ChimeraX commands (.cxc) that place a marker at each C-alpha (Angstrom):
marker #1 position -57.12,-35.22,50.62 radius 0.5
marker #1 position -54.40,-34.27,53.18 radius 0.5
marker #1 position -56.87,-33.08,55.66 radius 0.5
marker #1 position -59.68,-36.06,55.15 radius 0.5
marker #1 position -56.43,-38.06,55.54 radius 0.5
marker #1 position -55.09,-36.28,59.37 radius 0.5
marker #1 position -59.29,-36.22,60.40 radius 0.5
marker #1 position -59.50,-40.13,59.75 radius 0.5
marker #1 position -56.71,-40.54,62.15 radius 0.5
marker #1 position -57.50,-38.32,64.51 radius 0.5
marker #1 position -60.35,-39.93,64.25 radius 0.5
marker #1 position -58.57,-44.05,65.25 radius 0.5
marker #1 position -56.39,-42.58,68.17 radius 0.5
marker #1 position -59.42,-40.70,69.88 radius 0.5
marker #1 position -61.11,-44.05,69.24 radius 0.5
marker #1 position -58.07,-46.47,70.43 radius 0.5
marker #1 position -57.74,-43.87,73.17 radius 0.5
marker #1 position -61.77,-43.41,74.41 radius 0.5
marker #1 position -60.76,-48.27,74.56 radius 0.5
marker #1 position -57.49,-47.33,76.09 radius 0.5
marker #1 position -59.85,-45.56,78.57 radius 0.5
marker #1 position -63.04,-48.37,79.42 radius 0.5
marker #1 position -60.29,-50.86,79.93 radius 0.5
marker #1 position -58.09,-49.16,81.84 radius 0.5
marker #1 position -61.11,-47.97,84.17 radius 0.5
marker #1 position -62.33,-51.27,84.12 radius 0.5
marker #1 position -59.08,-53.20,85.74 radius 0.5
marker #1 position -58.70,-50.22,87.83 radius 0.5
marker #1 position -62.78,-50.59,89.79 radius 0.5
marker #1 position -62.23,-55.21,89.44 radius 0.5
marker #1 position -58.88,-54.91,91.44 radius 0.5
marker #1 position -60.56,-52.26,93.56 radius 0.5
marker #1 position -63.25,-54.59,94.66 radius 0.5
marker #1 position -60.64,-58.06,95.09 radius 0.5
marker #1 position -59.05,-56.03,97.06 radius 0.5
marker #1 position -61.88,-54.61,98.88 radius 0.5
marker #1 position -63.26,-58.47,98.91 radius 0.5
marker #1 position -59.91,-59.88,100.72 radius 0.5
marker #1 position -60.03,-57.38,103.60 radius 0.5
marker #1 position -63.29,-57.62,104.44 radius 0.5
marker #1 position -62.26,-61.57,104.71 radius 0.5
marker #1 position -59.98,-60.06,107.54 radius 0.5
marker #1 position -61.57,-58.17,109.42 radius 0.5
marker #1 position -64.89,-60.41,109.48 radius 0.5
marker #1 position -62.43,-62.34,111.87 radius 0.5
marker #1 position -63.25,-61.57,115.53 radius 0.5
marker #1 position -60.39,-62.18,118.66 radius 0.5
marker #1 position -61.85,-64.06,121.72 radius 0.5
marker #1 position -63.34,-62.03,123.81 radius 0.5
marker #1 position -61.72,-62.74,126.86 radius 0.5
marker #1 position -57.85,-65.60,126.85 radius 0.5
marker #1 position -56.47,-66.83,129.40 radius 0.5
marker #1 position -53.13,-66.40,128.04 radius 0.5
marker #1 position -53.22,-70.34,127.02 radius 0.5
marker #1 position -52.25,-70.44,122.86 radius 0.5
marker #1 position -53.76,-74.68,122.20 radius 0.5
marker #1 position -57.42,-72.09,123.54 radius 0.5
marker #1 position -56.61,-69.30,121.10 radius 0.5
marker #1 position -55.54,-71.51,117.73 radius 0.5
marker #1 position -58.75,-73.55,119.12 radius 0.5
marker #1 position -61.21,-70.65,119.00 radius 0.5
marker #1 position -59.10,-69.24,115.83 radius 0.5
marker #1 position -58.74,-72.21,113.68 radius 0.5
marker #1 position -62.21,-72.53,112.47 radius 0.5
marker #1 position -62.62,-68.59,110.89 radius 0.5
marker #1 position -59.00,-68.67,109.75 radius 0.5
marker #1 position -60.46,-71.45,108.07 radius 0.5
marker #1 position -63.11,-70.37,105.91 radius 0.5
marker #1 position -60.29,-67.41,105.40 radius 0.5
marker #1 position -58.04,-69.57,103.85 radius 0.5
marker #1 position -61.19,-71.23,101.60 radius 0.5
marker #1 position -62.20,-67.82,100.78 radius 0.5
marker #1 position -58.99,-65.62,100.23 radius 0.5
marker #1 position -57.54,-68.20,97.62 radius 0.5
marker #1 position -61.21,-68.55,96.22 radius 0.5
marker #1 position -61.24,-64.70,95.67 radius 0.5
marker #1 position -57.78,-65.00,94.71 radius 0.5
marker #1 position -57.89,-67.60,92.10 radius 0.5
marker #1 position -61.03,-65.75,90.68 radius 0.5
marker #1 position -58.54,-61.85,90.48 radius 0.5
marker #1 position -55.39,-64.50,88.78 radius 0.5
marker #1 position -57.96,-65.57,86.29 radius 0.5
marker #1 position -60.19,-62.30,85.57 radius 0.5
marker #1 position -56.39,-60.69,84.86 radius 0.5
marker #1 position -55.02,-63.26,82.72 radius 0.5
marker #1 position -58.87,-63.15,80.94 radius 0.5
marker #1 position -59.30,-59.09,80.19 radius 0.5
marker #1 position -54.69,-59.75,79.08 radius 0.5
marker #1 position -56.04,-61.48,76.05 radius 0.5
marker #1 position -59.35,-59.14,75.30 radius 0.5
marker #1 position -58.49,-56.99,72.69 radius 0.5
marker #1 position -62.00,-54.68,72.83 radius 0.5
marker #1 position -63.78,-53.82,76.27 radius 0.5
marker #1 position -67.71,-53.93,75.07 radius 0.5
marker #1 position -70.68,-53.01,76.40 radius 0.5
marker #1 position -71.60,-57.72,77.52 radius 0.5
marker #1 position -67.38,-57.58,79.01 radius 0.5
marker #1 position -68.11,-54.69,80.90 radius 0.5
marker #1 position -71.83,-55.86,82.13 radius 0.5
marker #1 position -70.60,-59.37,83.15 radius 0.5
marker #1 position -67.95,-58.05,85.03 radius 0.5
marker #1 position -69.67,-55.87,87.45 radius 0.5
marker #1 position -72.19,-58.43,88.45 radius 0.5
marker #1 position -69.14,-60.50,88.38 radius 0.5
marker #1 position -67.66,-57.69,90.50 radius 0.5
marker #1 position -71.17,-57.41,92.50 radius 0.5
marker #1 position -70.50,-61.61,93.13 radius 0.5
marker #1 position -67.28,-61.20,94.55 radius 0.5
marker #1 position -68.23,-58.47,97.21 radius 0.5
marker #1 position -71.10,-61.64,98.48 radius 0.5
marker #1 position -68.04,-63.90,99.73 radius 0.5
marker #1 position -66.76,-62.59,102.99 radius 0.5
marker #1 position -70.46,-62.24,104.16 radius 0.5
marker #1 position -70.97,-65.77,103.40 radius 0.5
marker #1 position -67.88,-66.36,104.39 radius 0.5
marker #1 position -69.19,-65.23,107.62 radius 0.5
marker #1 position -72.24,-67.49,107.73 radius 0.5
marker #1 position -70.16,-70.47,107.36 radius 0.5
marker #1 position -68.00,-69.69,110.14 radius 0.5
marker #1 position -70.67,-69.12,112.38 radius 0.5
marker #1 position -73.42,-71.59,111.15 radius 0.5
marker #1 position -70.83,-74.49,109.85 radius 0.5
marker #1 position -72.75,-77.28,110.38 radius 0.5
marker #1 position -76.21,-76.27,109.25 radius 0.5
marker #1 position -75.93,-77.52,105.76 radius 0.5
marker #1 position -78.00,-74.20,104.32 radius 0.5
marker #1 position -75.07,-71.91,105.08 radius 0.5
marker #1 position -72.64,-73.85,102.50 radius 0.5
marker #1 position -75.34,-74.29,100.18 radius 0.5
marker #1 position -75.37,-70.63,100.05 radius 0.5
marker #1 position -71.70,-69.99,100.30 radius 0.5
marker #1 position -71.26,-72.42,97.34 radius 0.5
marker #1 position -73.48,-71.22,95.24 radius 0.5
marker #1 position -71.87,-67.63,94.99 radius 0.5
marker #1 position -68.67,-69.51,94.61 radius 0.5
marker #1 position -70.56,-71.68,91.82 radius 0.5
marker #1 position -72.27,-68.59,90.66 radius 0.5
marker #1 position -69.10,-66.31,90.14 radius 0.5
marker #1 position -67.67,-68.64,88.43 radius 0.5
marker #1 position -70.23,-69.02,85.73 radius 0.5
marker #1 position -70.27,-64.95,85.05 radius 0.5
marker #1 position -66.26,-65.42,84.30 radius 0.5
marker #1 position -67.35,-68.17,82.09 radius 0.5
marker #1 position -69.82,-66.39,80.40 radius 0.5
marker #1 position -67.14,-63.40,80.17 radius 0.5
marker #1 position -64.94,-65.03,78.30 radius 0.5
marker #1 position -66.75,-67.13,76.64 radius 0.5
marker #1 position -68.67,-64.52,74.88 radius 0.5
marker #1 position -65.11,-63.50,74.48 radius 0.5
marker #1 position -63.26,-66.20,73.25 radius 0.5
marker #1 position -65.51,-67.32,71.13 radius 0.5
marker #1 position -68.80,-64.95,70.19 radius 0.5
marker #1 position -67.49,-61.47,69.81 radius 0.5
marker #1 position -63.54,-62.58,69.57 radius 0.5
marker #1 position -62.27,-60.00,70.91 radius 0.5
marker #1 position -59.75,-62.07,71.45 radius 0.5
marker #1 position -56.53,-62.20,70.58 radius 0.5
marker #1 position -55.01,-64.12,67.55 radius 0.5
marker #1 position -52.38,-65.05,68.99 radius 0.5
marker #1 position -54.81,-67.76,71.41 radius 0.5
marker #1 position -56.00,-70.64,69.26 radius 0.5
marker #1 position -59.20,-72.57,70.05 radius 0.5
marker #1 position -58.21,-75.50,71.41 radius 0.5
marker #1 position -57.37,-73.11,73.96 radius 0.5
marker #1 position -59.53,-71.01,73.95 radius 0.5
marker #1 position -61.93,-73.86,74.95 radius 0.5
marker #1 position -59.75,-75.53,77.11 radius 0.5
marker #1 position -59.83,-72.65,79.61 radius 0.5
marker #1 position -63.44,-71.92,79.52 radius 0.5
marker #1 position -63.31,-75.60,80.17 radius 0.5
marker #1 position -61.78,-74.98,83.15 radius 0.5
marker #1 position -62.97,-71.83,84.74 radius 0.5
marker #1 position -66.48,-73.78,84.61 radius 0.5
marker #1 position -65.26,-77.25,86.26 radius 0.5
marker #1 position -62.70,-75.26,88.76 radius 0.5
marker #1 position -65.40,-74.12,91.11 radius 0.5
marker #1 position -67.55,-77.31,91.70 radius 0.5
marker #1 position -64.04,-79.38,92.11 radius 0.5
marker #1 position -62.08,-76.94,94.84 radius 0.5
marker #1 position -65.39,-77.20,96.64 radius 0.5
marker #1 position -65.91,-80.56,96.13 radius 0.5
marker #1 position -62.93,-80.94,97.78 radius 0.5
marker #1 position -61.74,-79.37,100.12 radius 0.5
marker #1 position -66.26,-78.60,102.08 radius 0.5
marker #1 position -66.75,-82.96,101.76 radius 0.5
marker #1 position -63.70,-83.32,104.05 radius 0.5
marker #1 position -64.89,-85.59,106.61 radius 0.5
marker #1 position -64.35,-83.78,110.42 radius 0.5
marker #1 position -60.97,-82.03,109.45 radius 0.5
marker #1 position -58.39,-81.27,111.90 radius 0.5
marker #1 position -58.63,-77.16,112.85 radius 0.5
marker #1 position -56.41,-75.55,110.57 radius 0.5
marker #1 position -55.98,-78.70,107.96 radius 0.5
marker #1 position -58.36,-76.34,105.59 radius 0.5
marker #1 position -55.90,-74.18,105.06 radius 0.5
marker #1 position -52.27,-76.61,103.75 radius 0.5
marker #1 position -55.54,-78.94,101.85 radius 0.5
marker #1 position -56.49,-75.68,99.86 radius 0.5
marker #1 position -52.35,-75.07,98.49 radius 0.5
marker #1 position -51.40,-78.19,97.78 radius 0.5
marker #1 position -54.93,-78.79,95.90 radius 0.5
marker #1 position -53.93,-74.53,94.62 radius 0.5
marker #1 position -49.87,-75.53,93.29 radius 0.5
marker #1 position -52.03,-79.20,91.48 radius 0.5
marker #1 position -53.93,-77.41,89.38 radius 0.5
marker #1 position -51.71,-74.89,88.36 radius 0.5
marker #1 position -48.99,-77.02,87.21 radius 0.5
marker #1 position -51.69,-78.97,85.88 radius 0.5
marker #1 position -52.73,-75.80,83.62 radius 0.5
marker #1 position -49.51,-74.62,82.65 radius 0.5
marker #1 position -48.77,-78.44,81.65 radius 0.5
marker #1 position -52.13,-78.29,79.28 radius 0.5
marker #1 position -51.20,-75.72,77.83 radius 0.5
marker #1 position -48.10,-75.18,76.79 radius 0.5
marker #1 position -49.42,-79.05,75.46 radius 0.5
marker #1 position -51.92,-76.79,73.20 radius 0.5
marker #1 position -48.92,-74.33,72.34 radius 0.5
marker #1 position -50.67,-71.25,74.07 radius 0.5
marker #1 position -47.85,-68.23,73.68 radius 0.5
marker #1 position -45.84,-68.07,77.41 radius 0.5
marker #1 position -48.58,-64.83,77.97 radius 0.5
marker #1 position -50.84,-66.82,78.30 radius 0.5
marker #1 position -50.38,-68.79,81.81 radius 0.5
marker link #1:1,2 radius 0.2
marker link #1:2,3 radius 0.2
marker link #1:3,4 radius 0.2
marker link #1:4,5 radius 0.2
marker link #1:5,6 radius 0.2
marker link #1:6,7 radius 0.2
marker link #1:7,8 radius 0.2
marker link #1:8,9 radius 0.2
marker link #1:9,10 radius 0.2
marker link #1:10,11 radius 0.2
marker link #1:11,12 radius 0.2
marker link #1:12,13 radius 0.2
marker link #1:13,14 radius 0.2
marker link #1:14,15 radius 0.2
marker link #1:15,16 radius 0.2
marker link #1:16,17 radius 0.2
marker link #1:17,18 radius 0.2
marker link #1:18,19 radius 0.2
marker link #1:19,20 radius 0.2
marker link #1:20,21 radius 0.2
marker link #1:21,22 radius 0.2
marker link #1:22,23 radius 0.2
marker link #1:23,24 radius 0.2
marker link #1:24,25 radius 0.2
marker link #1:25,26 radius 0.2
marker link #1:26,27 radius 0.2
marker link #1:27,28 radius 0.2
marker link #1:28,29 radius 0.2
marker link #1:29,30 radius 0.2
marker link #1:30,31 radius 0.2
marker link #1:31,32 radius 0.2
marker link #1:32,33 radius 0.2
marker link #1:33,34 radius 0.2
marker link #1:34,35 radius 0.2
marker link #1:35,36 radius 0.2
marker link #1:36,37 radius 0.2
marker link #1:37,38 radius 0.2
marker link #1:38,39 radius 0.2
marker link #1:39,40 radius 0.2
marker link #1:40,41 radius 0.2
marker link #1:41,42 radius 0.2
marker link #1:42,43 radius 0.2
marker link #1:43,44 radius 0.2
marker link #1:44,45 radius 0.2
marker link #1:45,46 radius 0.2
marker link #1:46,47 radius 0.2
marker link #1:47,48 radius 0.2
marker link #1:48,49 radius 0.2
marker link #1:49,50 radius 0.2
marker link #1:50,51 radius 0.2
marker link #1:51,52 radius 0.2
marker link #1:52,53 radius 0.2
marker link #1:53,54 radius 0.2
marker link #1:54,55 radius 0.2
marker link #1:55,56 radius 0.2
marker link #1:56,57 radius 0.2
marker link #1:57,58 radius 0.2
marker link #1:58,59 radius 0.2
marker link #1:59,60 radius 0.2
marker link #1:60,61 radius 0.2
marker link #1:61,62 radius 0.2
marker link #1:62,63 radius 0.2
marker link #1:63,64 radius 0.2
marker link #1:64,65 radius 0.2
marker link #1:65,66 radius 0.2
marker link #1:66,67 radius 0.2
marker link #1:67,68 radius 0.2
marker link #1:68,69 radius 0.2
marker link #1:69,70 radius 0.2
marker link #1:70,71 radius 0.2
marker link #1:71,72 radius 0.2
marker link #1:72,73 radius 0.2
marker link #1:73,74 radius 0.2
marker link #1:74,75 radius 0.2
marker link #1:75,76 radius 0.2
marker link #1:76,77 radius 0.2
marker link #1:77,78 radius 0.2
marker link #1:78,79 radius 0.2
marker link #1:79,80 radius 0.2
marker link #1:80,81 radius 0.2
marker link #1:81,82 radius 0.2
marker link #1:82,83 radius 0.2
marker link #1:83,84 radius 0.2
marker link #1:84,85 radius 0.2
marker link #1:85,86 radius 0.2
marker link #1:86,87 radius 0.2
marker link #1:87,88 radius 0.2
marker link #1:88,89 radius 0.2
marker link #1:89,90 radius 0.2
marker link #1:90,91 radius 0.2
marker link #1:91,92 radius 0.2
marker link #1:92,93 radius 0.2
marker link #1:93,94 radius 0.2
marker link #1:94,95 radius 0.2
marker link #1:95,96 radius 0.2
marker link #1:96,97 radius 0.2
marker link #1:97,98 radius 0.2
marker link #1:98,99 radius 0.2
marker link #1:99,100 radius 0.2
marker link #1:100,101 radius 0.2
marker link #1:101,102 radius 0.2
marker link #1:102,103 radius 0.2
marker link #1:103,104 radius 0.2
marker link #1:104,105 radius 0.2
marker link #1:105,106 radius 0.2
marker link #1:106,107 radius 0.2
marker link #1:107,108 radius 0.2
marker link #1:108,109 radius 0.2
marker link #1:109,110 radius 0.2
marker link #1:110,111 radius 0.2
marker link #1:111,112 radius 0.2
marker link #1:112,113 radius 0.2
marker link #1:113,114 radius 0.2
marker link #1:114,115 radius 0.2
marker link #1:115,116 radius 0.2
marker link #1:116,117 radius 0.2
marker link #1:117,118 radius 0.2
marker link #1:118,119 radius 0.2
marker link #1:119,120 radius 0.2
marker link #1:120,121 radius 0.2
marker link #1:121,122 radius 0.2
marker link #1:122,123 radius 0.2
marker link #1:123,124 radius 0.2
marker link #1:124,125 radius 0.2
marker link #1:125,126 radius 0.2
marker link #1:126,127 radius 0.2
marker link #1:127,128 radius 0.2
marker link #1:128,129 radius 0.2
marker link #1:129,130 radius 0.2
marker link #1:130,131 radius 0.2
marker link #1:131,132 radius 0.2
marker link #1:132,133 radius 0.2
marker link #1:133,134 radius 0.2
marker link #1:134,135 radius 0.2
marker link #1:135,136 radius 0.2
marker link #1:136,137 radius 0.2
marker link #1:137,138 radius 0.2
marker link #1:138,139 radius 0.2
marker link #1:139,140 radius 0.2
marker link #1:140,141 radius 0.2
marker link #1:141,142 radius 0.2
marker link #1:142,143 radius 0.2
marker link #1:143,144 radius 0.2
marker link #1:144,145 radius 0.2
marker link #1:145,146 radius 0.2
marker link #1:146,147 radius 0.2
marker link #1:147,148 radius 0.2
marker link #1:148,149 radius 0.2
marker link #1:149,150 radius 0.2
marker link #1:150,151 radius 0.2
marker link #1:151,152 radius 0.2
marker link #1:152,153 radius 0.2
marker link #1:153,154 radius 0.2
marker link #1:154,155 radius 0.2
marker link #1:155,156 radius 0.2
marker link #1:156,157 radius 0.2
marker link #1:157,158 radius 0.2
marker link #1:158,159 radius 0.2
marker link #1:159,160 radius 0.2
marker link #1:160,161 radius 0.2
marker link #1:161,162 radius 0.2
marker link #1:162,163 radius 0.2
marker link #1:163,164 radius 0.2
marker link #1:164,165 radius 0.2
marker link #1:165,166 radius 0.2
marker link #1:166,167 radius 0.2
marker link #1:167,168 radius 0.2
marker link #1:168,169 radius 0.2
marker link #1:169,170 radius 0.2
marker link #1:170,171 radius 0.2
marker link #1:171,172 radius 0.2
marker link #1:172,173 radius 0.2
marker link #1:173,174 radius 0.2
marker link #1:174,175 radius 0.2
marker link #1:175,176 radius 0.2
marker link #1:176,177 radius 0.2
marker link #1:177,178 radius 0.2
marker link #1:178,179 radius 0.2
marker link #1:179,180 radius 0.2
marker link #1:180,181 radius 0.2
marker link #1:181,182 radius 0.2
marker link #1:182,183 radius 0.2
marker link #1:183,184 radius 0.2
marker link #1:184,185 radius 0.2
marker link #1:185,186 radius 0.2
marker link #1:186,187 radius 0.2
marker link #1:187,188 radius 0.2
marker link #1:188,189 radius 0.2
marker link #1:189,190 radius 0.2
marker link #1:190,191 radius 0.2
marker link #1:191,192 radius 0.2
marker link #1:192,193 radius 0.2
marker link #1:193,194 radius 0.2
marker link #1:194,195 radius 0.2
marker link #1:195,196 radius 0.2
marker link #1:196,197 radius 0.2
marker link #1:197,198 radius 0.2
marker link #1:198,199 radius 0.2
marker link #1:199,200 radius 0.2
marker link #1:200,201 radius 0.2
marker link #1:201,202 radius 0.2
marker link #1:202,203 radius 0.2
marker link #1:203,204 radius 0.2
marker link #1:204,205 radius 0.2
marker link #1:205,206 radius 0.2
marker link #1:206,207 radius 0.2
marker link #1:207,208 radius 0.2
marker link #1:208,209 radius 0.2
marker link #1:209,210 radius 0.2
marker link #1:210,211 radius 0.2
marker link #1:211,212 radius 0.2
marker link #1:212,213 radius 0.2
marker link #1:213,214 radius 0.2
marker link #1:214,215 radius 0.2
marker link #1:215,216 radius 0.2
marker link #1:216,217 radius 0.2
marker link #1:217,218 radius 0.2
marker link #1:218,219 radius 0.2
marker link #1:219,220 radius 0.2
marker link #1:220,221 radius 0.2
marker link #1:221,222 radius 0.2
marker link #1:222,223 radius 0.2
view
């Protein structure tokens, strides 16, 4: 009888180690892909072919690229923070969570080339549409990941209440479209203005999210 209990304990320990291994490897992959995507954003910033030494000329040539860089940097950062937050609440990494994460990462690495498009062809609506489609698609996959884990498979910690689960789902669905609407429809913003607008939007949205979570009685680690 003791041998049977020891065998069951060993099997349970092995199962826990296996799930822990899957979780750790998936998070390592996700963090690496997000980091590479941000790195490629900086690599794509091209220095002027010739510079006379005047900083106003340098700024006029770099500002449009820095606008695109700042916008995509914030997009990637928001999605990385959201994915990290969701994964901190998910207890088990099963096949659908793994597949949806891989699809998410496959879309994230498309942001640098999409940013390059709007930097090179910012006056053409098609480039903006492609960029917007990539951003919204990433948000859609991340929403599917959280919706599956929190509402279908229910592999999320019991400390996360149902209202909080629905609020986080609504937030990740609405945020990408709202973000793009505010930043990409600005009527001829001054050079370099977009980064400041993005930072202001991020800080306002962050505080509002924390306020709602507190009202819903969410645990501190959810924020």
